[in-house]
C-alpha positions as CSV (number, residue, x, y, z in Angstrom):
1,M,-86.9,89.5,272.1
2,L,-85.3,91.0,269.0
3,S,-85.1,88.7,266.1
4,L,-82.5,89.9,263.8
5,P,-80.6,88.1,261.1
6,P,-77.0,86.9,262.1
7,S,-75.6,89.5,259.6
8,V,-76.9,92.4,261.4
9,R,-74.7,93.9,264.1
10,L,-75.6,96.2,267.0
11,H,-73.3,99.1,267.9
12,V,-73.7,101.1,270.9
13,A,-72.4,104.7,271.5
14,T,-69.9,104.5,274.6
15,Q,-70.8,108.1,275.5
16,P,-74.3,109.8,275.9
17,V,-75.5,111.9,272.9
18,D,-77.6,115.0,272.9
19,G,-81.4,113.5,272.8
20,R,-82.3,116.3,270.4
21,K,-80.1,114.8,267.5
22,G,-81.8,113.7,264.6
23,V,-81.2,110.7,262.0
24,D,-78.8,113.0,259.9
25,T,-76.5,114.0,262.8
26,L,-76.3,110.4,264.3
27,M,-75.4,109.0,260.8
28,V,-72.6,111.6,260.7
29,I,-71.3,110.1,264.2
30,V,-71.6,106.7,262.7
31,R,-69.5,107.5,259.6
32,D,-67.0,110.0,261.1
33,V,-66.5,108.9,264.7
34,F,-67.3,105.1,264.5
35,G,-66.0,104.8,260.9
36,H,-68.9,102.6,259.8
37,D,-70.7,102.9,256.6
38,P,-74.2,103.9,257.7
39,F,-75.7,101.9,254.7
40,E,-74.7,98.6,255.9
41,G,-77.8,97.9,257.6
42,H,-76.4,97.6,260.9
43,L,-78.2,99.1,264.1
44,F,-76.7,101.9,266.1
45,V,-77.8,102.7,269.4
46,F,-77.6,106.0,271.2
47,F,-78.6,106.9,274.7
48,S,-79.4,110.5,275.7
49,K,-77.5,112.3,278.4
50,R,-80.2,112.0,281.0
51,C,-80.6,108.1,280.1
52,D,-84.2,108.6,279.8
53,R,-84.2,108.1,276.0
54,V,-82.6,105.6,273.5
55,K,-82.5,106.0,269.7
56,I,-81.8,103.1,267.4
57,V,-81.0,104.1,263.9
58,Y,-80.4,101.9,260.7
59,W,-80.5,102.0,256.8
60,D,-83.8,100.2,255.7
61,R,-83.2,99.6,252.1
62,D,-84.7,103.0,250.7
63,G,-84.1,105.4,253.7
64,F,-82.9,105.8,257.4
65,A,-85.2,104.7,260.2
66,M,-85.0,105.9,263.7
67,W,-86.7,104.1,266.5
68,T,-87.2,106.1,269.8
69,K,-88.0,105.1,273.2
70,R,-88.4,107.7,276.2
71,L,-89.0,106.4,279.7
72,E,-91.7,108.3,281.6
73,R,-90.2,107.1,284.7
74,G,-86.8,105.9,285.7
75,R,-83.6,105.8,283.7
76,Y,-81.7,103.3,281.4
77,N,-78.6,101.8,283.0
78,A,-76.5,102.6,280.0
79,T,-72.8,101.8,280.5
80,F,-70.4,104.5,279.4
81,S,-66.8,104.5,279.0
82,S,-64.7,106.2,281.7
83,D,-62.4,107.8,279.3
84,G,-65.0,110.2,278.2
85,L,-64.3,109.5,274.2
86,L,-67.3,108.7,272.0
87,S,-66.8,105.4,270.2
88,E,-68.9,102.3,269.9
89,S,-68.9,98.8,271.3
90,S,-70.9,95.7,270.1
91,I,-73.9,94.0,271.7
92,E,-76.1,91.1,271.1
93,A,-79.9,91.7,270.1
94,A,-80.8,89.8,273.4
95,E,-79.0,92.3,275.1
96,L,-80.4,95.1,273.5
97,G,-84.0,93.7,274.2
98,L,-83.4,93.4,277.7
99,I,-82.0,97.0,278.0
100,I,-85.0,98.5,276.2
101,Q,-87.1,96.8,278.7
102,G,-85.2,98.7,281.5
103,L,-83.3,95.7,282.9
104,D,-79.9,96.6,284.4
105,L,-77.1,94.2,282.8
106,R,-74.1,95.5,285.0
107,N,-74.3,92.5,287.3
108,A,-75.2,90.0,284.9
109,H,-72.7,87.3,284.1
110,R,-72.4,85.5,280.8
111,R,-71.6,81.8,280.7
112,P,-68.5,80.7,278.8
113,R,-69.6,80.0,274.9
114,W,-68.3,77.7,272.3
115,Q,-65.9,79.7,270.0
116,P,-64.8,78.1,266.8
117,R,-61.2,77.3,266.5
118,S,-58.9,79.5,264.3
119,T,-59.3,78.9,260.7
120,K,-55.4,79.2,259.7
121,P,-54.4,77.0,257.2
122,V,-52.6,73.8,258.3
123,P,-49.0,73.7,257.0
124,A,-48.2,71.2,254.2
125,L,-46.2,68.3,255.3
126,S,-42.7,68.2,253.3
127,A,-41.7,65.2,251.4
128,A,-38.6,64.8,253.7
129,S,-40.6,64.5,256.8
130,G,-42.3,61.2,255.6
């Protein structure tokens, strides 16, 4: 189970990337393709074309850090978009932990969660409506 602060977001690439890419090239993708600031401290997740490798890249106060896991047997069940365009989608830390362990989440169902109501201001009552 990954334990991250609520302010840290996880962004997963919707298409595979070349597993040979390093931190500098992946951060260019984060900045130019995803439109995110690489220095925000969020985690960016990339799967290789063969889906046997996952890379997680993030800014760690004084430099970029990259965590890599290569499966010796089997493949990750990464879900890629059908449009073929490289973009990103968000996931939760618990989901990433399960994916890294090799679990297939395609048939998993999320139970409905409570969502706060909109924080739109309530219109003021006029004096005539009294």
